N, C-alpha and C positions, 0 to 999 in steps of 0.2 A: 296409361301403361301400368302394368303390374310389376312391382319390384319385390322379389322375395324378402320376407321378414320386415317389409315396410308397408306393403299394400298398394292400393291404387294411387297413382300420382298423375295429376293433370298438369300439362304445361302449355304456355302460350307466350308469344313474343309480341311486344308493342313497339312500334316505331316512335321514338321520343322527339328527335330533332334531326333535320338535315341541314347542315351548313357546310357545303362542300369545301374542302375535301373530307370533312368529318361527318359521320353518321352515327347517331346515338340511339340505342334501343335498350329495352328492358325485358328480360325473360322471367316469368313467374312460375312457381311450382306450388301447386295446391295438393297437400297431403290429405286425402279423403278420410283417413282414420281419425284425425282430430281437428281438421279444418285449418291447420297451420299453412300460411302462405309465406314462402321465401322468395325474394327477388334478387336478381343479379343484373346490374347495370353495366353496359359496355359501350365503348366508343371505338369505332374503326376509322382509320385514316386511309383513304384511297389515293395512292400515288399514281401519277401518270407514267407513261412509258419512259420518258426521259429521266425522271427521278429514280425509277427502279434501276435502269441501266447505269446511271451515274453512281448509285450506291454499290452496285455489284462491281463496277470497274474500280472504285475507290477501295474496295475490299480485296483487290487482286484477281478478280475474275475477268475472263474474256467472254463477252456476250455475243453469241452468234448461233443461231438466229433467234428471232422472237416470232412465235407462231400464235395463231388463234387456237384457243382450246377447242378440241374437236366437237365437243357437245355444246359449246356456247360461242360459235364464231361471231366475231365483232363485239363480244361482251366481256371476254376474259383473255388475258395474254399469258402465254407460257414462255418463260425465258430459259433458253438453253445456255448454260454458262459453265465454264470449266476454268480451272486454275491455269496459269501460264504453262508453257511447255516445260517439261522436266529438264533439269540441268544435265549436260552430257557427262 
């Protein structure tokens, strides 16, 4: 990709480790102008449906319903959550 005032930058991501529920990966950025490579390492934690619902409930949300993501059915959950009913 071209970044104004920086030049061409190439990026790629490498999977480092999968130890569910943790997934670690590294994204690298190559600056073509001088050959500098910067890396960013990240770890994501994938929680299951029950964990996410419990966390939302503990934070004062009511969860209903949980749906499949329309573009990723069976692969991603969409939680519809709202705060409790307003006081009268």
